[in-house]
C-alpha positions as CSV (number, residue, x, y, z in Angstrom):
1,M,23.1,-3.0,-22.1
2,V,21.0,-1.1,-24.6
3,E,17.7,0.2,-23.2
4,K,14.8,-1.4,-25.1
5,L,12.4,1.5,-25.5
6,F,8.7,1.3,-26.2
7,G,7.3,3.0,-29.2
8,R,5.5,5.4,-26.9
9,P,5.3,5.8,-23.1
10,I,2.6,3.9,-21.2
11,A,1.1,6.0,-18.4
12,V,0.0,4.1,-15.2
13,S,-1.6,5.5,-12.1
14,L,-0.3,4.1,-8.8
15,S,-1.4,4.7,-5.3
16,K,-1.7,8.3,-4.0
17,G,-2.4,9.6,-7.4
18,E,1.2,9.0,-8.6
19,T,1.4,8.7,-12.4
20,L,4.4,7.0,-14.0
21,K,5.4,7.0,-17.6
22,I,6.8,3.6,-18.5
23,V,9.2,4.0,-21.4
24,S,11.1,0.7,-21.7
25,A,10.9,-3.1,-21.2
26,Q,13.3,-2.8,-18.2
27,Q,11.1,-0.2,-16.5
28,A,8.0,-2.2,-17.1
29,A,9.7,-5.4,-15.8
30,D,10.9,-3.5,-12.7
31,L,7.3,-2.3,-11.9
32,L,5.8,-5.7,-12.6
33,M,8.2,-7.5,-10.3
34,S,8.0,-4.9,-7.5
35,A,5.9,-4.7,-4.4
36,D,4.3,-1.6,-6.0
37,W,2.4,-3.7,-8.6
38,P,-1.2,-3.4,-7.4
39,G,-2.8,-6.1,-9.5
40,A,-3.1,-9.8,-9.2
41,R,-0.1,-12.0,-10.2
42,D,-2.3,-13.7,-12.8
43,E,-1.7,-14.9,-16.3
44,W,-1.8,-11.3,-17.7
45,H,0.9,-10.4,-15.2
46,R,2.9,-13.5,-15.9
47,D,2.7,-12.9,-19.7
48,A,3.9,-9.3,-19.3
49,V,6.8,-10.3,-17.1
50,D,7.8,-13.0,-19.6
51,A,7.5,-10.6,-22.6
52,C,9.6,-7.9,-20.9
53,L,12.3,-10.3,-19.8
54,K,12.5,-11.8,-23.3
55,V,12.8,-8.4,-24.8
56,I,15.6,-7.5,-22.5
57,E,17.4,-10.7,-23.4
58,G,16.9,-10.0,-27.1
59,Y,14.4,-12.8,-27.9
60,R,11.2,-10.7,-28.5
61,S,10.3,-7.3,-29.9
62,T,9.6,-4.3,-27.7
63,E,6.2,-4.2,-29.3
64,D,5.4,-7.6,-27.7
65,A,6.4,-6.3,-24.2
66,E,4.6,-3.0,-24.8
67,N,1.3,-4.8,-25.7
68,A,1.6,-7.3,-22.8
69,F,2.4,-4.6,-20.3
70,R,-0.5,-2.5,-21.5
71,K,-2.9,-5.5,-21.1
72,A,-1.6,-6.3,-17.6
73,A,-1.9,-2.6,-16.6
74,A,-5.4,-2.4,-17.9
75,K,-6.4,-5.7,-16.1
76,A,-4.8,-4.3,-12.9
77,G,-6.9,-1.1,-13.3
78,I,-3.8,1.2,-13.4
79,L,-3.7,2.1,-17.1
80,S,-4.0,5.9,-17.4
81,A,-5.3,7.8,-20.4
82,D,-2.3,10.2,-20.3
């Protein structure tokens, strides 16, 4: 499987001051679907999961997943300025 890379990494701050650089749709999907996701499982989260999975399957652009993930991370309060 070819890694679907974002145009630029998205930095997110998780618990304990840990900062992650999310660089692909797969990495974003993994975080969104993990127990480490700190935000609500709301429509922003659902849209981001859907966009990431569709990118991985080849049905949407990486830009779609990048934008959806960025919005979900901002809504969850974990989007970092890095």
